[in-house]
Residue, then its C-alpha position, 0 to 999 in steps of 0.5 A: m676029473i675036477a670035483f666042481i663045487t656047486s655054482v656060487s650060492l654065497g648067502q646074501e651074495r645075491n643082495k650085494s651090490y657091485h655097481f659103481d660108475g664114476k665113483i664108488s660107495e663105501e658099501v660097494l667097496r666093502n663088498y668087493l674087498a670081502r671077495s678079494i683074492t690074490m691071483a698074481e699074473v693070471c693075465t700074463s702069458p707064459d711067453f712073458k714069464i721068466d720060467g715060462k711055466d704056470d700056464t693054468n689059465e683055463d683052470d684059473i678062470r674056472l676057479i674065479k667063477n667057482i668061488g665067486a671072487k669079485f676083486i682079482g688082485r695083482t693080475f698084470f704087472r712088470w717087475g723088471n723085464e719092461q721090454s715085454l711092453n713092446d709086444p702087442e701079444f703081452w697086452s692082447f693076452a691080458k685083455n683076452v683073459i679079462t674079456r672072457v671073465h667079464d663074459f660070465d661076470n661083468d662086475i669083476i674087477f681086475q687089478s694091475a700093479i705099478f711097483e717101486a722098481i724100474t730097470k734099464k730096460v725101460n729105455t726100450i719103451p717108446i713114449s706114446a704121444h698121449v703121454f706127452e699131451a697129457y702133460d702139455l709137453p711137445v710130442e717127441n720121438r723118443n724112448f723112456n729114460y731110466e736115468a731121468m727117473l732116478y733120485p738125483s741124490g743117488l738115493f735107492h740107486n741099484h736098490w734092487g740090484a745092478g741097473s734096478s732102482v727105485p723111481d722118484i715120483t718128483q721127477q717128470e720122467t717118472k710121472l710120464w712112465f707111471y701115466y703110460l703104464a696106468t693108462s695102458y692098463i685102463d685101456i685093456g679093462i683094468e679097474a684097479i692099480h696097486w702102487g706098492q711102496v709109495a713112501l719109497m718112491g716119495a722120499n722127496d715128496p713128504n707132503l704128497t703133492h706129486w703123488f696127488q697130482m699123479l693120481a688125479m691125472i690117472r683118475k681123469y683119464a679113467q673118467n673118459n676111458s675106463r669101463r665104469h669111469f673110475i679106477l681104484n687105487d691102493a698101496h701098502t700103508p705102513n702108517g695107516g694111510f696117505l692123507k693130505d689135508g684130510v683127504h686120502l690118496m688111495d681109495f683103500n689101504s692094503f698091507p701084509l698080514r704080519i704073522v708072528e712066530k709062536k714061541g716054542e712051536p716051530m713053524e707055527g704062527v699067529l696074528p699079532k695081539k699088538r702092533h708088529q712090524n707096522s701091522i695095520y690092524n685098527r690103524s687105518r686112518g679116517g678121512m675123505t675119499a676120492s669118491g666124496w665120502k668120509c670114513k672114520s677108518l678106511s677099509y683095507i685088505v691084508e694079504f700074504d706077503n711075498f718077498g723071499i727067503s732068509s739066510d736061515p729058513g726054518n728058524p726065527v729071524k728078525g724082520a718081517f719073516i715068519w720062521g725065516y720065510d715070507e708069509i706065502t712061502w711059510f703058508s705053502l709049507k704047511s700041510i693042506e689040512d693045516q692051511k685050511e685050518w689056519l686060513e679059517y683062523a685068520y679070516n675069523w681073527i681079522q673079522q673080530k679084530d677090525p670091522n674095516a679089515y678084509l682078508q685077501m685070499p691066497v689063490c696064486r702067489v710066488v713061492v721061494d722055499g729054498i728047496n724047489p725052484v721058484h714057483k707059484y702057490k696055487a689054490n686050484i683043485k688039483s687036476e690034470a689042468c692044474p697038477e700043482g693045485t692044493g685044493l684050497e679053493v674049496k676052503i675059500k668058498e666054504i668060508w665065504t658061503q658060511e659068512k654071516 
C-alpha cells in the first residue's frame, strides 16, 4: 500500500501566482522554477523506449499531484530513434498524460527537449506542409534530409557515434527540423522546451543570429497555438547565458549542479565554493527577456546531470564526473537516508549561494552505474505500482513544505 502524504499544503503556495498569457512575469517564472522536477520521459510510452520498461505512469501522475510540482522537466523527447515520430500513438500517449494532469492542475507546465543530436533516422520523417509555409518555401512531398542538417566542414559529424551527429543551426534543413519538432510539441500541450547544448549546434552562429530567428518563429507559433500563447525556452548556459544586444535568447538558464569530489572521503561530494567545470552559480547574466522585463541576473535551475559512466568508476576522474559517475548515478548509489540528507544540503546551499538559483528535484532520470542494466532513478514511494521507487518524494515534499 502506498503511504500517501496529506494533500499539498506548501506554506505560502496558495498565495503564489502561476498565471501567464502571452508572456510571463519574473515572479511567476520564479514560482515555477521553485517547484521544478526532472521527470524524464514521463510522457513517452514504454512502447517507444529502448527497453520497454519503467511503465509506472499511473504512479508518476500520483507523485506530481502529491508533491505539488508545477514544472515537469524533460518529459518528452527523442535522442535518436526519430522514426517513432511517425506513429500517432507516440503523440497521443503524451497528450493523454498531459491532459490527465491538467485535469487536476491546469497550471502545470510540461517541458519537452530538442537536443544536439540527430541520426539518419530523421530521413524517415515527412516534412509537414506548415513547416515549409512558415519559411515561405514551396511545399514539397519529401522527408527530412540528415546530411543537409550537418556542418558542411565535417565538424561534429558522427560525434555521438556512426550516423549520429550534431546539427548545424545555420542550415535551412536544421531549422525546418527544429520548427517541426517544436510546433508538434506545442500542439500536444507542451509549454516549455529545453534546447540542450546551444553552443554546440551554433558553432557557425557566433552572433546568435540564426538562434534568435529560430526561437522568434517558435514563439510566434506559440502565440497562436499554445495553451497560454507562450513557450518557455531554456538551455545549458556554461557562460551564464546567451545574449544579443542585451537581450536573452532563453527565458531562463539551466546547468548541471557540478558536484565536487570531497578529498579523502570516497564517494562523498559537495557543491563548489568556487567556479568548477563552468558551474553557473552567481554567473547568470542580466538583460532583457522575451517577456519584456529586465533583470540583473536571469533566474536559473541546476539539475542532476546524466551523461554516463567513466572508465574508472568509484575513483577520481577529470572532467564533470563525480567519483567516476555522472551526477544522478552518483546520487543514486547513496543510501536513501544519505540521499535525503544530501538533497536537503544541496537545496539549502543553493538558496544561500544565489537567490536566482533553483534546484530541480530529481524525480526520474536515467542511471548508468556499470553494475545494473541502464535504468531510471525513481523518487516515487516504493509500492507495487513502482517497485523501484526510492521514496525520495517524501523528502522533496518535506523540503518544499518547510520553505520560508
